[in-house]
C-alpha positions in Angstrom: 139.1 113.2 114.1 137.9 113.7 110.5 139.2 117.3 110.4 142.7 116.1 111.5 142.7 113.5 108.8 141.7 116.1 106.2 144.6 118.4 107.4 147.0 115.5 107.1 145.9 114.7 103.6 146.2 118.3 102.5 149.7 118.4 104.1 150.8 115.3 102.3 149.6 116.7 99.0 151.4 119.9 99.7 154.7 118.1 100.4 154.3 116.0 97.3 153.9 119.1 95.2 156.9 120.6 97.0 159.1 117.7 95.8 157.8 118.1 92.2 158.3 121.9 92.3 161.9 121.4 93.6 162.7 119.0 90.8 161.6 121.6 88.3 163.4 124.4 90.1 166.6 122.5 89.8 166.4 122.2 86.0 164.7 125.4 84.8 166.0 129.0 84.4 165.6 131.3 87.4 166.5 134.6 85.9 167.3 136.5 82.8 169.3 139.6 81.8 170.5 141.2 78.6 174.1 142.3 78.2 173.6 143.8 74.7 171.0 143.9 72.0 172.3 140.6 70.7 173.4 138.7 73.9 171.3 137.7 76.9 172.0 135.4 79.8 169.8 132.9 81.5 170.7 131.7 85.0 169.7 128.4 86.6 171.1 126.7 89.7 173.2 124.5 87.5 174.7 127.1 85.2 174.7 130.3 83.2 173.6 130.1 79.6 174.6 132.8 77.1 172.1 133.1 74.3 173.1 135.0 71.1 170.5 136.5 68.8 169.2 134.4 65.9 168.9 131.3 68.2 172.6 130.5 68.4 173.4 129.2 71.8 176.6 130.2 73.6 178.6 128.4 76.3 177.0 126.6 79.1 178.9 125.5 82.2 178.0 123.7 85.4 179.5 125.9 88.1 178.8 123.3 90.8 180.8 120.5 89.3 184.6 120.8 89.0 185.6 120.4 85.4 182.1 120.9 84.1 181.6 121.3 80.3 181.5 124.7 78.7 183.2 128.1 79.1 184.9 128.4 82.5 185.0 132.2 82.2 181.3 132.4 81.8 180.5 131.0 85.2 183.7 132.3 86.8 183.7 134.2 90.1 183.6 138.0 90.2 186.9 139.5 91.1 185.3 141.3 94.1 182.8 138.7 95.4 184.3 135.2 95.5 182.3 134.4 98.7 179.1 135.1 96.9 180.2 132.8 94.1 180.8 130.0 96.6 177.4 130.4 98.2 175.8 130.3 94.7 177.5 126.9 94.2 175.7 125.7 97.4 172.2 126.4 96.0 171.9 123.3 93.8 172.9 120.8 96.5 170.7 122.5 99.0 167.7 122.2 96.6 168.5 118.5 96.1 168.6 117.9 99.8 165.3 119.8 100.2 163.7 117.7 97.4 164.7 114.4 99.1 163.6 115.7 102.5 160.2 116.4 100.9 160.1 112.8 99.7 161.1 111.6 103.2 158.5 113.8 104.8 155.8 112.4 102.5 156.8 108.9 103.6 156.9 109.9 107.3 153.4 111.4 107.0 152.1 108.3 105.3 153.5 106.1 108.0 152.7 108.5 110.8 156.2 108.4 112.3 157.9 109.7 114.4 155.4 109.3 117.2 155.9 112.7 118.8 153.7 114.8 116.5 155.7 118.0 116.3 158.7 116.0 115.0 156.7 115.2 111.9 156.4 118.9 111.2 160.1 119.4 111.6 161.0 117.8 108.2 158.8 120.0 106.0 159.8 123.0 108.0 163.5 122.1 107.4 162.7 121.7 103.7 161.2 125.2 103.6 164.2 126.7 105.4 166.6 125.1 102.9 164.7 126.3 99.9 164.5 129.9 101.3 168.2 129.8 102.0 168.9 128.5 98.5 166.8 131.3 97.0 168.8 133.9 99.0 172.1 132.3 97.9 171.1 132.3 94.2 169.8 135.9 94.4 172.9 137.2 96.1 175.4 135.0 94.3 174.0 135.8 90.8 173.9 139.6 91.4 177.4 139.9 92.7 179.2 136.6 92.5 179.3 135.9 88.7 181.8 137.8 86.6 179.7 137.6 83.5 176.8 139.3 85.3 178.7 142.1 87.0 176.8 145.3 86.6 173.8 143.7 84.8 170.3 143.9 86.3 169.1 140.3 86.9 165.3 139.7 86.7 164.3 136.7 88.7 161.1 136.0 86.9 161.6 132.7 85.2 159.9 129.4 85.9 162.6 127.8 88.0 162.5 130.7 90.5 158.7 130.5 90.7 158.9 126.8 91.3 161.4 127.4 94.1 159.2 130.0 95.8 156.2 127.7 95.4 158.2 124.9 97.0 159.1 127.1 100.0 155.4 128.1 100.5 154.1 124.6 100.0 156.6 123.0 102.5 156.0 125.7 105.1 152.2 125.2 104.6 152.7 121.5 105.0 154.5 122.0 108.3 151.8 124.4 109.5 149.0 122.0 108.5 150.7 119.1 110.4 151.0 121.3 113.5 147.3 122.3 113.2 146.3 118.6 112.8 148.0 117.7 116.0 146.5 120.6 118.0 142.9 119.9 116.8 140.6 117.9 119.0 143.4 117.0 121.5 142.0 116.9 125.0 144.6 117.8 127.6 147.8 116.5 125.8 146.4 113.1 124.8 148.5 111.2 122.3 147.4 111.5 118.7 146.3 108.2 117.2 144.5 109.4 114.1 
């Protein structure tokens, strides 16, 4: 009984940290690349930022919002990979949905609903799946979907990317801990009433 409670607490902490990590992943840069000695690009799920040497900042555009501010050409689709650009645009909404699912999961864990235990683990597992899919969409979409980055090697080493990976691991861990807490100390399929 005590072990199950401990697993549930750790799971709740993991899903809380998932929500925080996803919020940070939505706002921070994911990757960087250099076009020339004086120009480099920083990619986030909300836009592409061109940084010019001497601290002068270039155009910034939200590729996910129609009519976003900034240079439309900077975040424009590649001539050969428009589908990759479209999937890149899905990454931000997917991360937002995942973040709110993490919040819902935390509430469900605190209230211990729904009653069938494996259903509680379904929400953090769905969160993990959405985050992993968003990571794949950003990776593929940035490498081949943005005209400004065509032919440039993109390094996904920035904080936003790391937060997204952490969120995927934490939410998957939360789901696993929930499943373990349900399977511990259960004699012959008895209902969990921890």
